[in-house]
C-alpha positions as CSV (number, residue, x, y, z in Angstrom):
1,M,0.4,-1.1,18.1
2,F,3.6,-3.2,18.1
3,K,6.8,-1.4,17.2
4,L,7.2,-1.6,13.3
5,T,10.9,-2.1,12.5
6,H,12.1,-2.0,8.8
7,S,12.2,-5.8,8.4
8,R,8.5,-6.0,9.9
9,A,7.4,-3.2,7.7
10,V,8.8,-5.1,4.7
11,V,7.0,-8.4,5.5
12,L,3.8,-6.4,6.3
13,M,3.9,-4.6,2.9
14,V,4.4,-8.0,1.1
15,A,1.2,-9.1,3.1
16,V,-0.6,-5.9,1.9
17,T,0.2,-6.4,-1.7
18,L,-1.1,-10.0,-1.4
19,M,-4.5,-8.7,0.1
20,W,-4.8,-6.0,-2.7
21,S,-4.2,-8.6,-5.3
22,I,-7.2,-10.8,-4.6
23,A,-9.6,-8.4,-6.1
24,G,-9.3,-9.9,-9.7
25,V,-9.8,-13.6,-8.7
26,V,-12.7,-12.8,-6.2
27,T,-14.7,-10.9,-8.9
28,R,-14.4,-13.8,-11.3
29,H,-16.4,-15.9,-9.0
30,L,-19.3,-13.5,-8.4
31,E,-22.8,-14.9,-9.3
32,Y,-25.0,-12.1,-10.3
33,A,-23.3,-8.7,-9.2
34,R,-22.0,-6.7,-12.0
35,S,-20.4,-3.4,-12.8
36,F,-21.4,-0.6,-10.5
37,E,-23.3,-2.8,-8.1
38,V,-19.8,-4.4,-7.4
39,T,-18.3,-1.0,-6.7
40,F,-21.2,0.0,-4.5
41,W,-21.1,-3.0,-2.2
42,R,-17.3,-3.1,-2.0
43,S,-17.3,0.6,-1.0
44,V,-20.1,0.1,1.6
45,F,-18.2,-2.8,3.4
46,T,-15.0,-0.5,3.1
47,L,-16.8,2.3,4.8
48,M,-18.2,0.1,7.6
49,A,-14.8,-1.4,8.4
50,L,-13.1,2.0,8.3
51,L,-15.9,3.5,10.7
52,V,-14.6,0.7,13.2
53,I,-10.8,0.8,12.4
54,L,-10.4,4.8,12.4
55,P,-11.8,5.4,15.9
56,T,-9.9,2.3,17.2
57,L,-6.6,3.4,16.2
58,Q,-7.0,7.3,16.4
59,G,-9.8,7.9,18.7
60,R,-13.3,9.4,18.1
61,A,-11.6,12.7,17.8
62,V,-10.5,11.7,14.0
63,F,-14.1,12.6,12.9
64,T,-13.9,16.1,14.4
65,S,-10.5,16.6,13.2
66,M,-11.6,15.8,9.6
67,R,-14.2,18.5,9.6
68,H,-11.4,21.0,10.1
69,S,-9.0,19.4,7.6
70,G,-7.8,21.4,4.6
71,R,-9.1,21.0,1.0
72,A,-6.2,18.5,0.3
73,L,-8.0,15.9,2.4
74,W,-11.2,16.1,0.3
75,I,-9.5,16.4,-2.9
76,S,-7.5,13.3,-1.9
77,G,-10.8,11.7,-1.0
78,V,-12.3,12.3,-4.4
79,C,-9.3,10.8,-6.1
80,W,-9.6,7.6,-3.9
81,S,-13.3,7.5,-4.8
82,V,-12.4,7.6,-8.5
83,M,-9.7,4.7,-8.0
84,F,-12.2,2.6,-6.0
85,T,-14.9,3.1,-8.7
86,A,-12.6,2.8,-11.9
87,F,-10.7,-0.1,-10.7
88,M,-13.7,-2.3,-10.1
89,V,-15.5,-1.3,-13.2
90,A,-12.2,-2.0,-15.3
91,I,-12.0,-5.4,-13.6
92,M,-15.4,-6.2,-14.7
93,L,-14.8,-5.1,-18.3
94,M,-11.2,-6.2,-19.0
95,P,-8.7,-9.0,-18.1
96,V,-7.2,-8.7,-14.7
97,A,-3.7,-8.6,-16.0
98,N,-4.4,-5.7,-18.5
99,V,-5.7,-3.6,-15.6
100,L,-3.0,-4.3,-13.2
101,V,-0.3,-3.6,-15.6
102,T,-2.0,-0.4,-16.6
103,M,-2.0,0.6,-12.7
104,A,1.7,-0.1,-12.3
105,V,2.4,3.2,-14.3
106,G,1.0,5.2,-11.3
107,P,4.3,6.1,-9.7
108,L,5.9,7.1,-13.0
109,L,2.7,9.3,-13.8
110,T,3.0,10.8,-10.2
111,A,6.6,12.0,-11.2
112,L,5.3,13.5,-14.4
113,F,2.4,15.3,-12.7
114,A,4.6,16.6,-9.9
115,R,6.8,18.1,-12.4
116,I,4.1,19.8,-14.4
117,F,2.1,21.0,-11.5
118,I,4.5,21.6,-8.5
119,G,7.8,22.0,-10.3
120,H,9.5,18.7,-8.9
121,H,12.5,17.8,-10.5
122,I,12.6,14.8,-12.7
123,A,16.0,12.8,-13.0
124,P,17.0,11.6,-16.5
125,R,16.5,8.0,-15.2
126,T,12.9,8.7,-14.5
127,W,12.3,10.3,-17.9
128,A,13.8,7.2,-19.4
129,A,11.6,5.0,-17.3
130,I,8.4,6.9,-18.2
131,G,9.4,6.5,-22.0
132,V,9.9,2.8,-21.5
133,A,6.8,2.2,-19.5
134,G,4.7,4.2,-22.2
135,L,6.1,1.8,-24.9
136,G,5.0,-1.1,-22.9
137,I,1.4,0.2,-22.3
138,A,1.3,1.1,-26.0
139,W,2.5,-2.3,-27.0
140,M,0.0,-4.1,-24.7
141,Y,-3.0,-2.3,-25.8
142,G,-2.0,-1.8,-29.5
143,S,-1.6,-5.7,-29.9
144,Q,-5.0,-6.3,-28.4
145,M,-7.0,-3.2,-29.7
146,A,-9.4,-5.3,-31.4
147,G,-10.3,-7.5,-28.6
148,L,-10.6,-4.9,-25.8
149,P,-13.4,-2.4,-25.2
150,V,-12.2,1.1,-25.5
151,V,-14.5,2.1,-22.5
152,G,-12.7,-0.5,-20.4
153,T,-9.2,0.9,-21.5
154,L,-10.2,4.4,-20.6
155,V,-11.6,3.3,-17.3
156,A,-8.6,1.5,-16.5
157,L,-6.3,4.5,-17.3
158,C,-8.4,6.6,-14.6
159,V,-6.9,4.6,-11.8
160,P,-3.2,5.7,-12.3
161,V,-4.2,9.2,-13.4
162,A,-6.3,9.5,-10.2
163,A,-3.4,8.1,-8.1
164,A,-1.0,10.5,-9.7
165,I,-3.1,13.5,-8.8
166,N,-3.8,12.2,-5.4
167,W,0.0,12.0,-4.5
168,T,0.7,15.2,-6.1
169,V,-1.8,17.0,-4.2
170,V,-0.4,15.2,-0.9
171,Q,3.1,16.3,-1.8
172,H,2.1,19.9,-2.5
173,S,0.1,20.0,0.7
174,Q,3.1,18.6,2.9
175,R,5.4,21.1,1.3
176,H,3.2,23.8,2.7
177,G,3.1,22.4,6.2
178,H,-0.3,20.7,5.9
179,A,0.2,16.9,6.1
180,V,-2.7,14.9,4.9
181,D,-3.8,11.9,6.8
182,L,-4.5,9.3,4.3
183,V,-6.7,6.8,6.2
184,P,-9.5,9.5,6.7
185,A,-8.9,10.4,3.1
186,V,-9.7,6.8,2.1
187,L,-12.7,7.1,4.2
188,V,-13.9,10.1,2.3
189,G,-13.2,8.2,-0.9
190,A,-15.4,5.3,0.3
191,V,-18.5,7.6,1.2
192,I,-18.2,9.4,-2.1
193,S,-17.9,6.1,-3.9
194,V,-21.1,4.7,-2.2
195,V,-23.0,7.9,-2.9
196,A,-22.0,8.2,-6.6
197,T,-22.5,4.5,-7.6
198,L,-25.7,3.8,-5.7
199,P,-28.1,5.4,-8.2
200,V,-26.5,3.3,-11.1
201,A,-26.1,0.2,-9.1
202,L,-29.9,-0.3,-8.7
203,P,-31.7,-2.6,-9.0
204,F,-29.5,-4.8,-6.8
205,E,-29.1,-8.3,-8.1
206,A,-26.3,-9.6,-5.8
207,S,-26.8,-12.9,-4.2
208,P,-25.9,-13.6,-0.5
209,Y,-22.7,-15.4,-1.8
210,D,-22.1,-12.2,-3.9
211,L,-22.4,-10.2,-0.8
212,A,-20.1,-12.3,1.2
213,L,-17.3,-11.9,-1.7
214,L,-17.7,-8.2,-1.8
215,A,-17.5,-8.1,2.0
216,L,-14.2,-9.9,1.7
217,L,-13.0,-7.4,-0.8
218,G,-14.3,-4.2,1.1
219,V,-12.6,-5.3,4.3
220,V,-9.7,-7.5,3.6
221,Q,-8.8,-6.3,0.0
222,L,-9.2,-2.5,0.7
223,A,-9.9,-1.3,4.3
224,I,-7.3,-3.2,6.3
225,P,-4.4,-3.2,3.5
226,C,-4.8,0.5,3.0
227,V,-4.5,1.1,6.5
228,L,-1.5,-0.9,7.1
229,A,0.1,0.6,3.9
230,V,0.0,4.0,5.5
231,R,1.6,2.5,8.6
232,C,4.4,1.0,6.5
233,G,4.9,4.3,4.6
234,R,6.0,5.7,8.0
235,V,9.0,3.3,8.1
236,L,9.9,2.4,4.3
237,Q,11.3,4.9,1.8
238,A,9.2,5.9,-1.2
239,P,11.3,3.7,-3.6
240,E,10.9,0.5,-1.3
241,M,7.1,1.3,-1.2
242,A,6.9,1.6,-5.0
243,L,9.1,-1.6,-5.6
244,L,7.0,-3.8,-3.1
245,G,3.8,-2.5,-4.4
246,L,4.7,-4.0,-7.9
247,L,4.0,-7.3,-6.0
248,E,0.2,-6.6,-6.4
249,V,0.6,-6.9,-10.3
250,I,2.5,-10.3,-10.0
251,F,0.3,-11.7,-7.2
252,G,-2.9,-10.4,-9.1
253,I,-2.1,-12.1,-12.3
254,L,-1.1,-15.4,-10.7
255,L,-4.1,-15.5,-8.7
256,A,-6.4,-14.7,-11.5
257,W,-4.6,-17.2,-13.8
258,V,-4.6,-20.0,-11.3
259,G,-7.7,-19.2,-9.5
260,A,-9.9,-18.2,-12.3
261,G,-8.2,-19.6,-15.4
262,E,-7.5,-16.3,-16.9
263,E,-4.3,-16.7,-18.7
264,P,-2.5,-13.5,-19.7
265,S,-1.7,-12.9,-23.3
266,A,1.7,-12.6,-24.7
267,A,1.2,-8.9,-25.4
268,V,0.2,-8.2,-21.7
269,L,3.3,-10.1,-20.5
270,T,5.6,-8.2,-22.9
271,G,4.1,-5.0,-22.0
272,G,4.0,-6.0,-18.3
273,V,7.9,-6.6,-18.4
274,L,8.5,-3.4,-20.0
275,V,6.3,-1.3,-17.4
276,I,7.8,-3.2,-14.4
277,G,11.2,-3.4,-15.6
278,A,11.2,0.4,-16.0
279,L,9.8,1.0,-12.8
280,V,12.1,-1.3,-11.0
281,F,15.1,0.2,-12.8
282,N,14.2,3.7,-11.8
283,E,13.3,2.9,-8.2
284,L,16.4,0.8,-7.6
285,L,18.6,3.8,-9.0
286,G,16.5,6.3,-6.8
287,W,17.1,4.1,-3.7
288,K,21.0,3.7,-4.4
289,E,21.1,7.7,-4.8
290,Q,19.3,8.2,-1.5
291,K,21.7,5.9,0.3
């Protein structure tokens, strides 16, 4: 692979967030596939893509090394499967903007979980950001409580919670000298997601057009950007990754608005400004402290 400089990593990460952000607008154009069938087919195509990408990048020995990996890899895989499944189900139940803003609290939840479970220090600025982001989420959902399904809200919250558990496990493992390769963990997550959703995805109703869109999601929206994001993470600092990752929320809302006519409500925009503003403030200060 070409040498990834800092500037190239930034550009590549912006492209990654753009690829991630197409999920909402693409699902709005599905004809017949719904709920768990959407998750099943996206995970199938993700799995197929990773079975090609992984040995191409790391050689066939990667599958042998996975069998001898520690439990952190498999816990991470379970977390990925929850994120895959919960995200797509939530997208089918609620407006895209609500789901994306809810996902944006992931980095702050990670800081909180790391403090609770592995004793990681939380700076006062991060505590303040967690409080402001919490207010943003409460405002967004509180103002729309009558119009949003409770199940959809709970499913959407599973995404940042699973992400927080995932990164906490990875950090804990790395502290003890056992680095977790996240790309194989994504592969494990795809396998678990396929197996878990198959029984509830039947009978299949997806049309050939639906399958083409879901293949696009599995390969372009999930498999490729996940591999590229891991690559970028070796060059960019954590605050940079978190800040650039927020572009997914902005791109995703705009694409769903322009491409599917899904205009975000005032409550979502207000809550989103609070959540994203809190995260930007926290990460910028963290970046400044590191420098």
